[in-house]
C-alpha positions in Angstrom: 0.0 0.0 0.0 2.7 2.6 0.8 4.4 1.8 -2.6 1.1 2.3 -4.4 0.5 5.6 -2.7 4.0 6.9 -3.7 3.5 5.8 -7.3 0.1 7.5 -7.5 1.4 10.7 -6.0 4.4 10.7 -8.4 2.2 10.0 -11.4 -0.1 12.9 -10.5 2.8 15.3 -10.0 4.4 14.3 -13.3 1.1 14.5 -15.1 0.5 18.0 -13.8 3.9 19.1 -15.0 3.3 17.7 -18.4 -0.1 19.5 -18.6 1.6 22.8 -17.7 4.2 22.2 -20.4 1.5 21.5 -23.0 -0.3 24.7 -21.9 2.9 26.7 -22.4 3.4 25.1 -25.9 -0.2 25.9 -26.8 0.2 29.6 -25.8 3.2 29.8 -28.2 1.5 27.9 -31.0 -1.7 30.0 -30.7 0.2 33.3 -31.1 -0.9 35.2 -34.2 0.9 36.5 -37.2 -0.1 38.2 -40.4 0.0 35.9 -43.4 -0.9 36.6 -47.1 -4.3 35.1 -47.9 -6.1 34.0 -51.1 -2.7 33.1 -52.7 -2.1 29.4 -53.5 0.8 27.7 -51.7 1.9 24.5 -53.5 4.4 23.4 -50.8 3.1 20.2 -49.3 2.8 20.2 -45.5 2.3 17.0 -43.4 -0.6 16.9 -41.0 0.3 17.9 -37.5 0.4 15.1 -34.9 -1.2 15.5 -31.5 -0.2 14.0 -28.1 -2.8 12.6 -25.8 -3.1 15.7 -23.7 -3.4 18.0 -26.7 -6.0 15.8 -28.2 -8.3 16.1 -25.2 -7.8 19.8 -24.7 -10.4 22.2 -26.1 -9.5 23.8 -29.4 -9.8 27.6 -29.4 -8.7 28.0 -33.0 -11.9 29.7 -34.4 -12.1 32.1 -31.4 -8.5 33.2 -31.7 -8.4 33.6 -35.5 -11.9 35.1 -35.7 -12.7 32.8 -38.7 -15.1 30.3 -37.3 -17.7 30.2 -40.0 -17.4 33.8 -41.1 -19.0 34.5 -44.5 -17.1 37.7 -45.2 -16.3 37.6 -49.0 -12.7 37.7 -50.2 -11.5 41.0 -51.5 -8.3 40.1 -53.3 -4.9 39.5 -51.6 -4.8 40.7 -48.1 -3.0 40.1 -44.8 -4.9 37.9 -42.4 -4.2 36.8 -38.8 -3.4 33.1 -38.5 -2.0 30.9 -35.7 1.8 30.2 -35.6 1.1 26.5 -35.9 -0.7 27.1 -39.2 2.2 28.9 -40.9 3.6 26.8 -43.8 6.8 26.9 -45.8 6.3 29.3 -48.7 3.9 31.6 -46.9 4.4 35.3 -47.1 4.3 36.8 -43.6 4.3 40.4 -42.4 6.0 41.0 -39.0 5.4 44.2 -37.1 7.7 46.1 -34.7 8.3 44.2 -31.4 6.8 41.0 -32.7 8.6 37.6 -32.6 9.1 35.5 -35.7 7.1 32.3 -36.0 9.6 30.6 -38.3 12.9 31.1 -40.1 12.0 33.7 -42.7 13.8 35.2 -45.8 13.5 39.0 -45.9 11.8 40.4 -48.9 11.1 44.0 -48.0 11.1 46.2 -44.9 9.8 49.7 -43.9 13.4 51.1 -43.9 14.7 53.0 -46.9 17.7 50.7 -47.5 15.6 47.6 -47.0 17.2 46.9 -43.7 15.8 45.6 -40.3 17.0 45.3 -36.8 16.5 42.2 -34.6 17.0 41.3 -31.0 18.7 37.9 -30.6 19.0 37.5 -26.9 16.8 34.3 -27.0 19.4 32.7 -29.3 22.8 34.0 -28.1 22.1 36.0 -25.0 23.2 39.3 -26.6 21.0 42.3 -25.9 22.5 44.5 -28.6 20.5 44.7 -31.9 21.7 43.0 -35.0 21.2 44.4 -38.5 19.6 42.4 -41.3 18.8 43.3 -44.9 16.4 42.0 -47.5 17.2 40.4 -50.8 17.7 43.4 -53.2 15.8 41.8 -56.1 12.7 41.4 -53.8 12.6 45.0 -52.5 9.5 45.7 -54.5 7.4 43.1 -52.6 6.3 45.7 -50.0 2.5 45.1 -50.0 0.0 42.2 -50.4 -0.7 43.0 -54.1 3.0 42.9 -55.1 3.5 39.6 -53.2 0.6 38.0 -54.9 1.4 39.2 -58.4 2.5 36.2 -60.5 5.0 38.4 -62.4 7.0 38.6 -59.1 7.2 34.9 -58.6 10.6 33.3 -57.6 12.0 30.0 -56.5 14.2 29.3 -53.4 16.6 26.4 -53.1 18.4 25.7 -49.9 20.2 22.9 -48.1 18.4 20.7 -45.6 18.0 22.2 -42.1 21.0 22.0 -39.9 22.0 23.0 -36.3 24.6 25.6 -37.4 23.1 28.9 -36.2 25.5 31.0 -38.4 25.3 29.2 -41.7 22.7 29.1 -44.5 23.4 27.8 -48.0 20.6 28.9 -50.3 19.9 30.7 -53.5 17.0 32.5 -55.1 16.0 32.3 -58.8 13.9 35.0 -60.4 13.5 35.7 -64.1 16.1 33.1 -65.0 18.8 34.8 -62.8 20.1 33.2 -59.6 21.0 35.3 -56.5 22.9 34.0 -53.4 21.2 34.1 -50.1 22.9 34.0 -46.7 22.0 34.3 -43.0 22.2 38.1 -43.0 19.0 38.0 -45.2 17.0 35.9 -42.8 15.0 36.3 -39.6 15.3 33.3 -37.3 12.6 32.0 -35.0 13.2 33.2 -31.5 14.3 36.7 -32.4 12.3 39.9 -32.2 11.9 42.7 -34.7 13.1 46.0 -33.3 13.1 49.6 -34.5 11.5 48.6 -37.8 7.8 49.3 -38.5 7.3 46.1 -40.5 9.1 43.4 -42.5 7.7 41.1 -45.2 9.3 37.8 -45.9 8.7 34.3 -47.1 8.9 31.3 -44.7 11.9 28.9 -45.2 11.7 26.6 -42.2 9.0 26.0 -39.6 8.5 23.9 -36.5 11.1 21.2 -35.9 13.2 22.4 -38.9 13.8 25.9 -37.5 17.3 26.4 -36.1 16.3 27.3 -32.6 14.3 24.0 -32.3 17.1 21.9 -33.8 19.4 23.3 -31.2 17.0 22.9 -28.2 17.5 19.1 -27.9 14.9 16.7 -26.7 12.8 16.9 -23.5 14.8 15.4 -20.6 13.4 12.4 -18.9 12.0 12.9 -15.4 13.3 9.5 -14.4 16.7 9.6 -12.6 19.4 7.0 -13.1 18.6 5.5 -9.7 15.0 5.0 -10.7 15.9 3.3 -14.0 18.2 0.9 -12.1 15.7 0.2 -9.3 12.6 -0.5 -11.4 13.8 -3.9 -12.7 14.8 -4.8 -9.2 11.3 -4.0 -7.9 9.8 -6.1 -10.6 12.0 -9.0 -9.6 11.1 -8.5 -5.9 7.4 -8.6 -6.7 7.8 -11.7 -8.8 9.7 -13.5 -6.0 7.2 -12.5 -3.3 4.1 -13.6 -5.3 5.7 -16.6 -7.0 
């Protein structure tokens, strides 16, 4: 009986901690960002998997996005608020000042005259000073929803598979038959914050598990200590000897 009581109390404590972690993850995933709507995105995205706790938790998607059955007619390309977890590779996003980035994003255009932007990277490297970034020069005209949706401004991005190196990005952009190099100074990484820049428009390169901050975060550590892992088989053997 004492052993059963201890196991039940430990299970309840661990379950509550897991629930709190899922709640924290949900607050992040349910943050909102402006995404270009009414524009086809041909990049395939796998369906999101759900853990047991997330499956039983109520879904507030329609309340947060304000979409739930709305019959408002579409009025051409426009910026629409969506949840972070619904952002896909290839989406055009518009980030406002003091907002965090939901994914790794290639900069197209910004509000600054020289197509530059400033970001705060303390969540990545602990440095509080602002870093400068700049957009791809050939995409500087993509400064509104209509320009981003115009088929004449279409382009293709090719890049290496996601890797854990925070300071390297091998990619290139092809537009009108001409290829342009792309490096990390033209990207906004997830975990950073836009500062001293009214807005920045970009296209999503990596999301979720493929973003650099997640690749460097590692897996969730186990709550079981080394002593517990060694004692559990011994407890099973003891029970089998007692009741044999």
